[in-house]
C-alpha positions as CSV (number, residue, x, y, z in Angstrom):
1,M,-3.3,1.8,33.8
2,L,-2.9,-1.1,31.4
3,D,0.5,-1.9,30.0
4,L,0.5,-2.2,26.2
5,G,0.8,-6.0,26.1
6,T,-2.4,-6.4,28.2
7,S,-4.0,-3.7,26.1
8,F,-3.3,-5.8,23.0
9,L,-4.8,-8.9,24.7
10,A,-7.9,-6.8,25.4
11,S,-8.3,-6.1,21.7
12,V,-8.0,-9.8,20.9
13,E,-10.6,-10.6,23.4
14,R,-12.9,-7.8,22.1
15,D,-12.8,-9.0,18.5
16,G,-10.1,-11.5,17.7
17,E,-11.5,-12.2,14.1
18,A,-11.1,-8.5,13.0
19,T,-8.3,-8.1,10.4
20,A,-5.4,-6.5,12.2
21,I,-2.5,-6.3,9.8
22,L,-1.9,-6.5,6.1
23,D,1.5,-6.7,4.3
24,G,1.3,-7.7,0.7
25,P,-0.3,-11.1,0.5
26,L,-0.1,-11.6,4.3
27,R,-3.4,-10.9,6.1
28,L,-3.8,-11.6,9.9
29,S,-6.6,-11.3,12.3
30,Y,-6.0,-10.1,15.8
31,A,-6.0,-13.7,17.1
32,Q,-3.7,-14.9,14.4
33,W,-1.3,-12.0,14.9
34,L,-1.2,-12.7,18.6
35,G,0.2,-16.1,17.7
36,R,3.0,-14.6,15.6
37,I,3.7,-12.1,18.4
38,G,4.0,-15.0,20.9
39,A,6.4,-16.8,18.6
40,T,8.5,-13.6,18.2
41,A,8.6,-13.1,21.9
42,E,9.9,-16.6,22.4
43,A,12.6,-16.0,19.8
44,L,13.7,-12.8,21.6
45,Q,13.9,-14.6,24.9
46,G,16.0,-17.3,23.1
47,L,18.5,-14.6,22.3
48,G,18.9,-14.0,26.0
49,L,17.0,-10.7,26.1
50,E,15.4,-9.8,29.5
51,R,12.9,-7.3,30.8
52,G,14.4,-3.8,30.6
53,D,16.8,-4.6,27.8
54,F,16.9,-2.5,24.6
55,L,16.4,-4.0,21.2
56,L,17.5,-1.9,18.2
57,T,15.7,-2.3,14.9
58,A,16.5,-1.0,11.5
59,L,13.4,-2.1,9.5
60,Q,11.1,-0.8,6.9
61,N,7.3,-0.9,7.6
62,R,6.7,-4.6,7.3
63,W,4.7,-7.0,9.4
64,E,7.9,-8.2,11.1
65,A,8.6,-4.7,12.4
66,A,5.1,-4.2,13.8
67,T,5.3,-7.7,15.3
68,L,8.6,-7.0,17.0
69,H,7.2,-3.8,18.4
70,W,4.3,-5.7,20.1
71,A,6.5,-8.6,21.2
72,C,8.7,-6.1,23.0
73,Q,5.7,-4.7,24.8
74,F,4.8,-8.1,26.1
75,L,8.3,-8.9,27.3
76,G,9.1,-5.5,28.8
77,L,11.9,-4.9,26.3
78,V,12.5,-1.3,25.1
79,V,12.1,-1.4,21.3
80,T,14.5,1.2,19.8
81,P,13.7,1.7,16.1
82,V,16.0,3.7,13.9
83,N,15.9,4.8,10.3
84,W,16.5,1.9,7.9
85,R,18.6,4.3,5.8
86,V,21.1,4.4,8.7
87,K,24.8,4.8,8.0
88,P,27.5,2.6,9.6
89,E,28.8,5.4,11.9
90,E,25.2,6.2,12.9
91,L,24.5,2.6,13.7
92,D,27.6,2.5,15.9
93,F,26.3,5.5,17.8
94,F,22.8,4.2,18.3
95,L,24.0,0.8,19.5
96,Q,26.5,2.3,21.9
97,D,24.2,5.1,23.2
98,S,21.3,2.8,23.9
99,G,23.3,-0.1,25.1
100,A,21.1,-2.3,22.9
101,R,21.5,-6.1,23.6
102,A,20.5,-7.2,20.0
103,L,19.9,-5.8,16.5
104,V,17.2,-6.7,14.0
105,F,17.5,-5.4,10.4
106,D,16.3,-6.0,6.9
107,G,18.0,-5.6,3.5
108,A,17.7,-1.9,3.4
109,A,20.2,-1.6,6.3
110,L,22.4,-4.6,5.3
111,E,25.3,-2.5,4.1
112,A,25.4,-0.4,7.3
113,V,25.2,-3.5,9.5
114,A,28.1,-5.1,7.6
115,R,30.3,-2.0,8.0
116,S,29.3,-1.3,11.6
117,A,31.9,-2.2,14.2
118,A,29.4,-2.1,17.1
119,A,26.9,-4.4,15.2
120,G,29.5,-7.2,15.3
121,R,29.4,-7.2,19.1
122,V,25.7,-8.0,19.6
123,P,23.4,-10.8,18.3
124,R,22.1,-9.8,14.9
125,V,18.9,-11.0,13.2
126,A,18.2,-10.5,9.5
127,V,14.7,-10.2,8.1
128,G,14.1,-11.2,4.5
129,C,17.7,-11.4,3.6
130,E,19.5,-14.1,1.6
131,P,21.7,-16.2,4.0
132,G,24.8,-15.7,1.9
133,A,24.4,-11.9,1.9
134,V,24.5,-11.3,5.6
135,P,27.6,-11.1,7.9
136,A,28.7,-14.4,9.4
137,G,27.0,-15.2,12.6
138,T,23.8,-13.4,11.6
139,L,20.6,-15.3,12.5
140,A,17.6,-15.4,10.2
141,F,14.3,-14.1,11.6
142,E,12.3,-16.7,9.7
143,S,14.2,-19.6,11.3
144,L,13.9,-18.2,14.8
145,L,10.1,-18.2,14.5
146,G,9.9,-21.9,14.0
147,E,6.3,-22.8,13.0
148,G,5.4,-19.1,13.2
149,S,2.9,-19.3,16.0
150,A,2.9,-19.8,19.8
151,P,0.5,-19.6,22.7
152,P,-0.5,-16.1,23.8
153,P,2.4,-14.5,25.6
154,E,2.0,-13.4,29.2
155,P,2.5,-9.7,29.6
156,R,5.6,-9.1,31.8
157,A,5.8,-5.3,31.7
158,A,4.1,-2.8,34.0
159,A,2.6,0.5,33.0
160,E,5.6,2.3,34.4
161,D,8.2,0.3,32.4
162,L,9.8,1.8,29.4
163,S,8.1,0.9,26.1
164,L,10.3,2.3,23.4
165,M,13.0,4.9,22.7
166,L,12.8,7.0,19.6
167,Y,15.7,9.1,18.4
168,T,15.2,12.7,17.3
169,S,16.3,13.3,13.7
170,G,19.5,15.0,14.6
171,T,19.2,17.6,11.8
172,T,21.0,20.1,14.0
173,G,23.3,17.9,16.0
174,R,23.8,14.5,17.6
175,P,20.5,12.5,17.8
176,K,18.9,12.4,21.2
177,G,17.1,9.4,22.6
178,V,13.5,9.9,23.8
179,P,12.5,7.1,26.2
180,R,8.8,6.7,26.7
181,R,6.9,4.5,29.2
182,H,4.0,2.2,28.6
183,R,1.4,4.4,30.3
184,V,2.7,7.4,28.2
185,E,2.4,5.6,25.0
186,R,-1.0,4.3,25.7
187,A,-2.3,7.7,26.8
188,A,-0.9,9.1,23.5
189,A,-2.7,6.4,21.5
190,L,-6.0,7.0,23.3
191,A,-5.6,10.7,22.6
192,H,-4.9,10.0,19.0
193,V,-8.1,7.9,18.7
194,A,-10.2,10.6,20.4
195,Q,-8.7,13.6,18.6
196,N,-9.0,11.9,15.2
197,R,-12.5,10.5,16.0
198,Y,-11.5,7.0,15.1
199,G,-14.3,4.4,15.4
200,P,-14.2,0.6,15.6
201,G,-12.8,-1.1,12.5
202,E,-10.9,1.9,11.1
203,R,-8.5,1.1,8.3
204,T,-5.3,3.1,7.9
205,L,-2.2,3.3,5.7
206,G,0.8,2.2,7.7
207,V,3.5,4.0,5.8
208,M,4.8,6.6,8.3
209,P,8.0,5.0,9.6
210,L,7.8,2.9,12.8
211,Y,11.0,4.8,13.9
212,H,8.9,8.0,13.9
213,T,6.2,8.9,16.4
214,M,3.6,9.2,13.7
215,G,4.1,5.6,12.6
216,V,4.0,4.3,16.2
217,R,0.9,6.3,16.9
218,S,-1.0,4.8,14.0
219,L,0.1,1.3,15.0
220,L,-1.1,1.7,18.6
221,A,-4.3,3.6,17.8
222,M,-5.5,1.0,15.3
223,S,-5.0,-1.7,18.0
224,L,-7.2,0.1,20.4
225,V,-10.2,0.2,17.9
226,N,-9.5,-3.2,16.4
227,G,-8.5,-1.4,13.2
228,L,-6.5,-2.5,10.2
229,F,-2.8,-1.4,9.8
230,C,-1.9,-1.8,6.1
231,C,1.9,-2.0,5.9
232,L,3.7,-0.1,3.1
233,P,7.4,-0.7,3.5
234,R,8.4,2.6,1.9
235,F,6.2,5.3,0.3
236,D,5.2,5.0,-3.3
237,A,2.3,7.2,-4.3
238,G,1.1,4.8,-7.0
239,R,1.1,1.8,-4.6
240,A,-0.5,3.8,-1.8
241,L,-3.4,4.7,-4.1
242,E,-3.8,1.0,-5.0
243,V,-4.0,0.1,-1.3
244,I,-6.4,2.9,-0.5
245,A,-8.8,1.7,-3.1
246,G,-8.3,-2.0,-2.7
247,E,-8.6,-2.0,1.1
248,R,-11.2,0.8,1.3
249,L,-9.1,2.7,3.8
250,T,-11.0,5.1,6.0
251,N,-8.3,7.4,7.3
252,L,-4.9,8.8,6.4
253,Y,-2.3,10.2,8.8
254,L,0.7,11.5,6.8
255,V,3.2,14.3,6.6
256,P,2.3,17.0,4.0
257,T,5.0,15.8,1.6
258,L,3.3,12.5,1.1
259,Y,-0.1,14.1,0.6
260,H,1.5,16.3,-2.0
261,D,2.8,13.3,-3.8
262,L,-0.5,11.5,-3.6
263,V,-2.6,14.2,-5.2
264,H,0.0,15.0,-7.8
265,H,0.4,11.4,-8.9
266,P,-0.8,10.8,-12.5
267,A,-3.1,8.0,-11.4
268,F,-4.8,10.1,-8.7
269,A,-7.6,11.5,-10.9
270,D,-8.8,7.9,-11.7
271,S,-8.2,6.4,-8.3
272,E,-11.1,5.5,-5.9
273,V,-10.4,7.4,-2.7
274,G,-13.9,8.0,-1.6
275,S,-13.6,5.6,1.4
276,V,-11.2,8.0,3.1
277,R,-13.3,10.2,5.3
278,K,-10.7,11.4,7.8
279,L,-7.4,13.2,7.1
280,G,-4.7,14.0,9.6
281,F,-1.3,15.5,9.1
282,A,1.6,16.3,11.4
283,G,5.4,16.5,11.2
284,A,5.5,19.8,9.3
285,A,3.3,22.7,8.3
286,M,1.0,22.4,5.3
287,T,0.8,25.2,2.8
288,E,-2.6,26.8,2.0
289,G,-2.3,25.6,-1.6
290,L,-2.0,22.0,-0.6
291,L,-4.8,22.4,2.0
292,R,-7.1,23.5,-0.7
293,R,-6.1,20.8,-3.1
294,L,-6.8,18.1,-0.4
295,V,-10.2,19.4,0.5
296,E,-11.2,19.4,-3.2
297,A,-9.7,15.9,-3.7
298,F,-11.0,14.1,-0.7
299,R,-13.9,16.2,0.7
300,P,-13.1,14.8,4.2
301,E,-15.5,14.8,7.1
302,L,-12.6,15.6,9.4
303,F,-9.3,17.3,8.5
304,V,-6.9,17.4,11.5
305,N,-3.7,19.4,11.9
306,H,-1.9,17.7,14.7
307,Y,1.1,19.5,16.2
308,G,3.3,17.5,18.5
309,S,6.7,15.8,18.9
310,S,8.5,12.6,19.9
311,E,9.0,14.2,23.4
312,I,5.3,15.1,24.0
313,Y,3.0,13.5,21.5
314,T,0.4,16.2,21.4
315,F,0.8,19.9,21.7
316,T,-2.3,21.2,19.9
317,I,-5.0,20.0,17.6
318,D,-7.0,21.8,14.9
319,P,-9.9,19.5,13.8
320,D,-10.8,21.7,10.8
321,A,-7.4,22.6,9.4
322,A,-8.8,24.0,6.1
323,A,-11.1,26.5,7.8
324,K,-8.2,28.6,9.2
325,P,-5.0,27.8,7.1
326,G,-1.9,27.8,9.2
327,S,-3.7,27.3,12.5
328,A,-2.4,24.5,14.7
329,G,-5.5,25.0,16.9
330,K,-5.8,24.7,20.6
331,P,-4.1,22.4,23.2
332,G,-4.9,18.7,23.0
333,L,-6.8,16.6,25.6
334,N,-3.7,16.1,27.7
335,Q,-1.9,19.4,27.4
336,R,-1.3,23.0,28.2
337,V,0.7,25.2,25.8
338,R,2.2,28.6,26.2
339,V,4.0,31.1,23.9
340,I,7.1,32.4,25.7
341,R,8.9,35.6,24.8
342,L,11.9,35.0,22.6
343,G,15.1,34.7,24.5
344,S,13.4,33.7,27.8
345,D,13.4,30.3,29.5
346,D,10.8,31.4,32.1
347,P,7.4,29.7,31.4
348,E,5.7,32.7,33.0
349,A,7.2,35.2,30.5
350,R,4.3,34.8,28.2
351,A,4.1,36.6,24.8
352,A,1.2,38.8,24.2
353,P,-1.5,37.7,21.7
354,G,-0.1,38.2,18.2
355,E,3.5,38.3,19.5
356,E,5.8,35.6,18.2
357,G,7.7,33.6,20.8
358,Q,8.9,30.1,21.6
359,I,6.3,27.5,22.1
360,A,6.4,25.6,25.4
361,A,4.3,22.6,26.6
362,D,3.6,21.3,30.1
363,L,5.6,18.2,31.1
364,L,2.7,17.2,33.4
365,S,1.0,15.9,30.3
366,D,0.0,12.2,30.4
367,E,1.8,12.0,27.0
368,A,5.1,13.6,28.0
369,F,8.6,12.1,28.3
370,E,10.7,12.8,31.4
371,G,14.0,13.8,29.8
372,Y,16.4,12.7,27.1
373,W,18.4,9.5,27.4
374,Q,21.7,10.3,29.1
375,R,21.7,13.9,27.9
376,P,21.6,16.3,30.8
377,D,22.9,19.0,28.5
378,A,19.9,18.6,26.2
379,D,17.5,18.5,29.2
380,A,19.0,21.8,30.5
381,K,18.5,23.4,27.1
382,S,14.9,22.2,26.5
383,I,13.4,21.8,30.0
384,S,12.7,24.7,32.4
385,R,10.5,24.7,35.5
386,G,8.4,21.8,34.4
387,W,7.9,23.0,30.8
388,Y,9.3,21.6,27.6
389,F,10.6,24.4,25.3
390,T,10.0,23.0,21.8
391,G,12.4,25.1,19.8
392,D,9.4,26.1,17.6
393,T,8.3,29.7,17.2
394,G,4.7,30.8,17.0
395,Y,1.9,33.1,18.2
396,R,-1.7,33.0,19.4
397,D,-4.4,34.9,17.5
398,R,-7.3,36.7,19.1
399,D,-9.3,33.4,19.2
400,G,-6.6,31.6,21.1
401,D,-5.5,29.5,18.2
402,L,-1.8,28.7,17.9
403,F,0.1,29.4,14.7
404,V,3.5,27.8,14.3
405,T,5.8,30.0,12.3
406,G,9.0,28.0,12.2
407,R,12.0,27.0,14.2
408,V,14.0,29.4,16.4
409,D,17.0,28.3,14.4
410,D,15.3,28.8,11.1
411,M,14.3,32.4,11.7
412,I,15.7,34.8,9.2
413,I,17.0,38.2,10.4
414,T,17.3,40.6,7.5
415,G,18.1,44.2,8.1
416,G,17.1,43.8,11.7
417,E,13.6,42.4,10.9
418,N,12.5,38.9,11.8
419,V,11.1,36.7,8.9
420,F,9.7,33.3,9.5
421,P,10.0,31.1,6.4
422,L,6.6,29.4,6.7
423,E,4.7,32.6,6.1
424,V,6.6,33.3,2.9
425,E,6.3,29.7,1.7
426,S,2.5,29.7,2.3
427,A,2.1,32.9,0.2
428,L,4.2,31.5,-2.7
429,S,2.4,28.1,-2.6
430,L,-0.7,29.7,-3.9
431,H,0.9,30.6,-7.2
432,P,-0.2,27.9,-9.8
433,A,3.3,27.5,-11.2
434,V,4.8,26.7,-7.8
435,E,4.9,22.9,-7.2
436,E,7.0,23.2,-3.9
437,V,8.8,26.0,-2.2
438,A,11.2,26.4,0.7
439,V,12.5,29.7,2.1
440,A,15.9,30.2,3.8
441,G,18.2,33.0,4.8
442,L,21.4,33.2,2.8
443,P,24.3,35.3,4.1
444,H,24.3,38.9,2.8
445,E,26.9,41.5,3.4
446,R,24.5,44.4,3.9
447,W,21.3,42.8,5.2
448,G,22.9,40.0,7.3
449,Q,20.6,37.5,5.7
450,Q,18.8,37.6,2.4
451,V,15.3,36.0,2.1
452,T,15.7,33.4,-0.6
453,A,13.0,31.2,-2.1
454,F,13.9,27.8,-3.5
455,V,11.2,26.8,-5.9
456,R,10.3,23.5,-7.7
457,R,8.2,24.6,-10.7
458,A,5.0,23.0,-12.0
459,R,5.4,25.1,-15.2
460,P,7.8,27.8,-16.5
461,V,7.8,30.9,-14.3
462,G,10.4,33.5,-13.5
463,G,11.5,35.4,-10.4
464,E,9.9,38.7,-11.6
465,E,6.4,37.1,-11.9
466,L,6.7,35.5,-8.4
467,D,7.9,38.7,-6.9
468,S,4.9,40.5,-8.4
469,F,2.7,37.8,-6.9
470,C,4.2,38.3,-3.5
471,R,3.6,42.0,-3.7
472,G,-0.1,41.4,-4.3
473,S,-0.4,38.7,-1.6
474,G,-0.3,41.1,1.3
475,L,3.2,39.9,2.4
476,A,5.1,42.7,4.1
477,D,7.8,44.2,1.8
478,F,10.7,43.1,4.0
479,K,9.5,39.5,3.9
480,R,9.5,39.2,0.1
481,P,12.2,37.0,-1.3
482,R,15.0,39.0,-2.8
483,A,16.3,36.0,-4.8
484,Y,14.7,33.0,-6.4
485,V,16.5,29.7,-7.0
486,F,14.8,27.1,-9.2
487,V,15.6,23.5,-8.1
488,Q,14.9,20.0,-9.1
489,A,13.9,19.0,-5.6
490,I,13.6,20.4,-2.1
491,P,15.9,18.6,0.3
492,K,13.9,16.9,3.1
493,S,14.4,14.5,6.0
494,P,13.0,11.0,5.7
495,V,9.7,12.1,7.2
496,G,9.3,15.2,5.0
497,K,10.8,18.0,7.0
498,I,12.6,20.7,4.9
499,L,16.3,20.6,5.5
500,R,17.0,24.3,5.3
501,R,20.6,23.9,6.4
502,L,21.3,22.1,3.0
503,L,19.8,25.0,1.1
504,V,22.0,27.4,3.0
505,A,25.0,25.1,2.3
506,G,24.2,24.9,-1.4
507,D,23.6,21.2,-1.2
508,Y,20.8,20.9,-3.8
509,Q,20.5,20.6,-7.6
510,K,19.4,23.5,-9.7
511,E,17.1,23.0,-12.7
C-alpha cells in the first residue's frame, strides 16, 4: 500500500494545477503546495528531526498546519497535533508523554508555551507571531522556510510507519495517545471518499480541527480526489457562510453544533449555499429537530451520519440520516460491529435486537489502531479478544441499523430504570422553543438520579409546557425530565460534544 507522501505525489501527478488549499488570500495548486511542503520538510530536517521522531503542533486550521502535516508524512515523522487552546500543564503532559522532539505553535497557544516547563526543553517554532512576543530562543516558521519553495521531497516513510498520533479528549480522565500508521490513515481516507461519494474536484470547508480525526479525514480525503481544502482557523458561522458561497463548496463534514450555528445565523437566509450537495456529520448525535432543519435548508443529495472514533475511524455509516432519525446505520466498508450485553467484555455475548448494550468494533479493520500509546491499562479496559469496546451504548433495530444511545458513563439510573440522555434530548429538540438541550442525571435522595433537562431557549417557555410536550411525545413516563434548568449555553468540548460532567457539577450559567 502507498505511504501518504507517495499518495500526495500521485495527486500532484494526476492534476498538479488543481487548487489544493485556500487560506484567506493564499491559494495554492497541488504543484505549488508540494513546493511549500518540500521547503517545510527541509526546515524540519534542519531542526535535527529524523524518521520516527514525534513533532507536536498546537495550531489553528491554517495552511501552515496542513503543510506541516504533509511534510511529516514525507519525512516519516509522527505529527502529533493538540488543541490550540491547550493549558501549560496539558502541554507539559503531551510533550513528555509523546517524547516529541520539537514543538510548533501559533499565537493561540503562545501563553501556554511561555508557561510550559517542558516546552523550554525542545526546539520551538512560532507561526505568525511577532518576534518580541515569543519566548527567547523560539524560531520563526517564516524564516525557516527561506524562499518558501523547494524541489519535491522524496518520501522516506513506509506504509507501516506511524503517520500521526491523536490524543483523545480526556473528558473523563488523562488523555490517551492514539498512534496510527500510514496504511491505516490512507485506508480511512479512501473509505471516507467512498462513503461520502466524493468525486474529483470536491471542495470542502476545512474547519474541523486538525487535532481531531474529522479534520484529518477531510484533509486526506480531499488530497485523494484533488479537491480543495478551504482553511478556516476557527469556526465563525458568518465567515463560514461567506466561504461556502464565495468558493462554491460542494460538501460539508461537521459536528452537529456547527451545523446548528450555521442555520441559526442571521445571515443564513440570504446566503447562497446551493452548491453544497453533500452533508456529513460525526462526533456527536444529531437531534431530529436539527436533521429536519438541515434537510429544509440544504436539500442535500446525500446526508451521511458517520459514527466512528479516533481509534477506529469508521464504525457505521447511514447514507440517508434524515430518513431514520437517530440511526447510525450499518457497518462501514472496513468494519464489523456488535452490540454486547452491558457489563460483559466478551465479544460473543451479543445483545438481542432492541436490547441496549455496549458497542464493540472489530480491530481487524483496515482503519483500526493497535492500542493506546504507552497505556496498557487503557488497552485492558477497551480491548478484549480482538474487539474494541467503544464505551458507547446502543441497540440494533429489526432492520439491523445501529442506534447509539449515549455513553456507558452517561447512562442515568433513576429508580432502577435506565435512561439514555439522547432519547430525551431528541424528543425535546422538536419543541419550537428549544434552541438546544442536554440531559443529565443529578443526584437524588430517593431516585438515585433525577432526569434533568438543561435548556437554551429560542423563546420564552416554562417547565410545565415542556413536560406536557414530553407526555405527548411518546416518551416513557420514567424518562421524562423531573426538572428543567434554563441556561445561557450548553457546555461542550472544542469539537461540540456535550460535557455532561459540567452540568452535574453545576459548572454552567443560568439565564
